[in-house]
C-alpha positions in Angstrom: 0.8 43.7 24.2 3.1 46.4 22.9 2.2 48.8 20.2 4.7 49.8 17.5 6.5 53.1 17.8 4.7 55.7 15.8 6.2 57.0 12.5 5.8 60.6 13.6 6.6 61.9 17.1 4.9 65.1 18.1 6.6 66.8 21.1 6.6 70.2 22.7 9.7 72.5 22.4 12.6 72.6 22.9 13.3 69.9 20.4 17.1 70.2 20.8 18.4 69.9 24.3 21.8 70.8 25.6 23.3 67.7 27.3 25.4 70.0 29.7 23.6 70.6 33.0 24.2 73.3 35.6 25.7 70.7 38.0 28.0 69.4 35.3 29.2 72.9 34.4 29.8 73.8 38.1 31.8 70.5 38.6 33.9 71.5 35.7 34.7 74.8 37.2 35.6 73.2 40.5 38.0 70.8 38.7 39.5 73.7 36.7 40.1 75.6 39.9 41.6 72.7 41.8 45.2 73.1 40.7 45.3 76.8 41.5 43.5 76.1 44.8 46.1 73.5 45.8 48.9 75.9 44.8 47.4 78.6 47.0 47.3 76.2 50.0 50.8 75.0 49.3 52.2 78.5 49.3 50.1 80.0 52.1 49.6 77.0 54.3 46.8 76.0 56.6 45.5 79.6 57.0 44.6 79.6 53.3 42.6 76.4 53.7 40.7 77.8 56.7 39.8 81.0 54.8 38.5 79.0 51.8 36.5 76.8 54.2 35.0 79.8 55.9 33.9 81.5 52.7 32.5 78.3 51.3 30.6 77.6 54.5 29.1 81.1 54.5 27.9 80.7 50.9 26.5 77.2 51.3 24.8 77.9 54.6 23.1 81.0 53.2 21.9 79.1 50.1 20.5 76.4 52.5 18.7 79.0 54.7 17.0 80.9 51.8 16.0 77.8 49.8 12.6 76.2 50.4 13.0 72.8 52.0 11.6 70.9 49.0 14.1 72.6 46.7 17.2 72.3 48.9 18.5 69.0 47.5 18.2 70.2 44.0 19.5 73.7 44.6 22.5 72.6 46.7 23.2 69.8 44.3 24.0 72.1 41.4 27.2 73.2 43.3 26.7 76.9 42.4 26.9 78.0 46.0 30.1 76.0 46.4 31.6 77.6 43.3 30.7 81.1 44.5 32.2 80.5 47.9 35.4 79.0 46.4 35.9 81.9 44.0 35.4 84.4 46.7 37.8 82.6 49.0 40.4 82.5 46.3 40.2 86.3 46.0 40.8 86.9 49.7 44.1 87.3 51.7 45.3 84.2 53.5 45.4 86.1 56.8 41.9 87.5 56.7 39.9 86.9 59.8 37.7 83.8 59.4 34.5 85.6 60.4 35.1 88.1 57.6 35.5 85.3 55.0 32.3 83.7 56.3 30.4 87.0 56.1 31.7 87.5 52.6 30.2 84.2 51.6 26.9 85.2 53.2 26.8 88.5 51.3 27.8 86.9 48.0 24.8 84.6 48.1 22.4 86.8 49.9 22.9 90.1 48.1 24.6 88.7 44.9 22.1 85.9 44.1 19.1 85.4 46.4 17.9 89.0 46.4 17.7 88.9 42.5 15.6 85.8 42.4 18.1 83.0 42.7 20.2 81.1 40.2 20.1 82.6 36.7 18.6 85.9 37.6 21.5 87.8 39.2 22.8 90.9 37.4 26.3 90.9 39.1 28.7 88.1 39.6 28.0 86.9 43.2 31.5 86.3 44.3 32.5 89.8 43.2 29.6 91.2 45.2 30.9 89.5 48.3 34.4 90.8 47.7 33.4 94.4 47.0 31.4 94.3 50.2 34.4 93.2 52.2 36.7 95.8 50.6 34.2 98.5 51.4 33.5 97.3 55.0 37.0 96.1 56.0 39.6 97.9 53.8 42.5 97.4 56.2 42.0 93.7 56.5 41.4 93.2 52.8 44.6 95.0 51.9 46.9 93.4 54.4 48.9 90.5 52.9 50.6 87.5 54.4 53.9 86.5 52.8 54.0 83.1 51.1 55.8 80.9 53.6 55.7 77.7 51.6 55.5 74.1 53.0 58.0 75.0 55.8 55.5 77.4 57.4 52.4 75.4 56.5 51.1 75.2 60.0 51.9 78.8 60.9 48.7 80.7 61.6 48.6 84.5 61.9 46.9 85.9 64.9 44.5 87.9 62.7 42.9 84.7 61.5 41.1 84.1 64.7 40.1 87.6 65.5 36.8 88.0 67.3 33.9 89.2 65.2 33.6 93.0 65.0 36.8 93.4 66.9 40.1 94.9 65.7 42.5 92.3 64.3 46.3 92.4 65.0 48.6 92.6 62.0 51.8 93.4 63.7 53.7 90.4 62.3 52.6 90.9 58.7 54.4 93.2 56.4 54.3 92.4 52.7 53.0 93.9 49.4 51.6 92.5 46.2 53.4 92.8 42.9 50.9 95.4 41.8 51.4 97.4 44.9 55.2 97.3 44.6 55.0 98.4 41.0 52.5 101.2 41.5 53.8 102.8 44.6 57.5 101.8 44.6 58.2 101.2 40.8 59.6 97.8 41.8 58.9 95.0 39.3 58.4 91.3 40.2 60.2 88.5 38.2 57.8 87.1 35.6 58.6 83.5 36.5 57.5 84.2 40.1 54.2 85.5 38.8 53.7 82.5 36.6 54.3 79.8 39.3 52.8 81.7 42.2 55.8 82.6 44.3 54.4 86.0 45.2 52.3 87.7 47.8 48.7 88.2 47.1 45.3 86.6 47.3 45.1 82.8 47.7 44.1 82.0 44.2 45.6 84.9 42.2 49.3 83.9 42.5 49.7 81.0 40.0 49.1 82.3 36.5 50.1 79.0 34.7 47.7 76.9 36.7 44.9 79.4 36.2 45.5 79.2 32.4 45.6 75.4 32.6 42.1 75.4 34.3 40.9 77.9 31.7 42.0 75.6 28.9 40.1 72.7 30.5 36.9 74.8 30.6 37.4 75.8 27.0 37.8 72.2 25.9 34.7 71.3 27.8 32.8 74.3 26.2 31.9 75.7 29.6 32.8 79.3 28.7 32.6 81.8 25.9 36.2 82.0 24.7 35.6 85.5 23.3 35.4 87.1 26.8 38.7 86.0 28.3 40.5 86.5 25.0 39.1 90.0 24.5 40.0 90.9 28.1 43.5 89.7 28.0 44.1 91.0 24.5 42.8 94.5 25.4 44.9 94.7 28.6 48.0 93.6 26.6 47.3 96.2 23.9 46.6 99.1 26.2 49.5 98.4 28.5 51.9 97.9 25.5 50.9 101.4 24.3 51.6 102.9 27.7 54.8 100.9 28.0 56.0 102.3 24.7 55.3 105.8 25.8 57.2 105.5 29.1 58.7 102.2 30.1 60.1 103.5 33.3 56.7 104.5 34.7 54.3 101.9 33.2 54.5 98.1 33.5 54.9 95.9 30.5 52.1 93.7 29.1 53.3 90.4 30.5 53.6 91.8 34.0 50.0 93.2 33.7 48.6 89.9 32.4 50.1 87.7 35.2 49.9 90.0 38.1 46.9 90.5 40.4 43.5 89.0 39.8 43.3 89.5 36.0 43.6 85.8 35.0 41.1 84.5 37.6 38.8 87.3 36.8 38.9 87.0 33.1 38.6 83.2 33.0 36.4 82.3 35.9 34.3 85.4 36.8 33.8 87.5 33.8 32.6 84.4 31.9 29.7 83.8 34.2 26.9 83.1 31.7 24.3 84.8 33.8 26.0 88.2 34.2 27.8 88.4 30.8 26.3 89.1 27.3 24.8 86.3 25.3 25.6 87.6 21.8 29.0 87.1 20.2 29.4 90.8 19.4 28.4 91.7 22.9 31.0 89.3 24.4 33.7 91.2 22.5 32.4 94.6 23.7 32.1 93.3 27.3 35.6 91.9 27.3 37.2 95.0 25.8 35.4 97.2 28.3 36.7 95.2 31.2 40.3 95.3 29.8 40.1 99.0 29.3 38.7 99.7 32.8 41.3 97.4 34.4 44.2 99.4 32.8 42.6 102.7 33.7 42.1 101.8 37.3 45.5 100.2 37.7 47.5 103.0 36.1 45.5 106.1 36.9 43.3 105.1 39.8 44.1 105.1 43.5 44.0 101.3 43.8 46.7 99.0 42.4 44.0 96.5 41.3 40.9 97.1 39.2 39.6 93.8 38.0 36.8 93.6 40.6 35.4 97.0 39.8 35.8 96.5 36.0 33.8 93.3 36.1 31.0 94.7 38.2 30.7 97.8 36.0 30.5 95.8 32.9 28.0 93.4 34.5 25.8 96.5 35.0 26.2 97.3 31.3 25.3 93.7 30.1 21.6 94.3 29.6 22.3 97.4 27.4 25.0 95.5 25.5 22.6 92.6 24.8 19.9 95.0 23.7 22.0 96.7 21.0 23.9 93.7 19.8 21.0 91.4 19.0 21.5 89.7 15.6 19.2 90.4 12.7 16.1 88.2 12.6 16.3 85.9 9.6 14.2 87.4 6.7 14.0 90.9 8.1 16.1 94.0 7.4 18.2 95.9 10.0 15.4 98.3 10.7 13.1 95.5 11.8 15.4 93.8 14.2 
């Protein structure tokens, strides 16, 4: 015998639940990154695929080791470690020794996520933690770039790829520079169309601006990111570089070059928008994005490195708790003094 449904349902909070789960959001990020990932493999060949596989393996294996056995299925099933490893791999050079890429994945999860308490507790973006560790520990390997050979050289593998762990890698056959390096140290611009389609030297996933924007549009339509963050980053970079370009166009690059070169697009769309390490308030998101844009321009133009996206994101990640504290909206029914 069945009883009728009650007229009044009494349930504990939350009464409104978001249908989007962590696993769904991570799958969306993977789908959004797929075009740029395939483009990176197309331009840099099998070596890019191996570097991506090594960084993903390091991240996933570390997640498995530090997760209790009864939680492994659920934890690995949300794809967060896979996304972290993929983002890290896309920010690495295609000729990087595989053991370094693997170690970067280990550090990204171990020091960027596990040590903070796991998913949802990290202060910094894990993939950026892994990359900044590799830059500090192996600066030569992280700043040595393989030229894009295209499908003709798909199976060509540089000797540095299989260097033994903790041993000096050989880069004799590699001599190339990124568009940012050419512009900063040699005042040599790169054609804008090459930057848009990815026909340039650089990290695996940084070279195709149009495909990165396409993936960002997909995430925006799926409501997987706060649009204020990438818009404020890109708008502030465009504004600050335009001002410098108007002052001296022979010394400073124009806004379009600055937007499509380096890791700005992948950083602004896929890393700075990490909901855990970015502000939760609308006003805070604008401050966060503008701060990243300003730091990127300052480091690129006046710093010793041609690229500054990685450091800008990590510095603003550190400022996120303070930004959230001072941008909390007024509680309904109370004055500004009683926030």
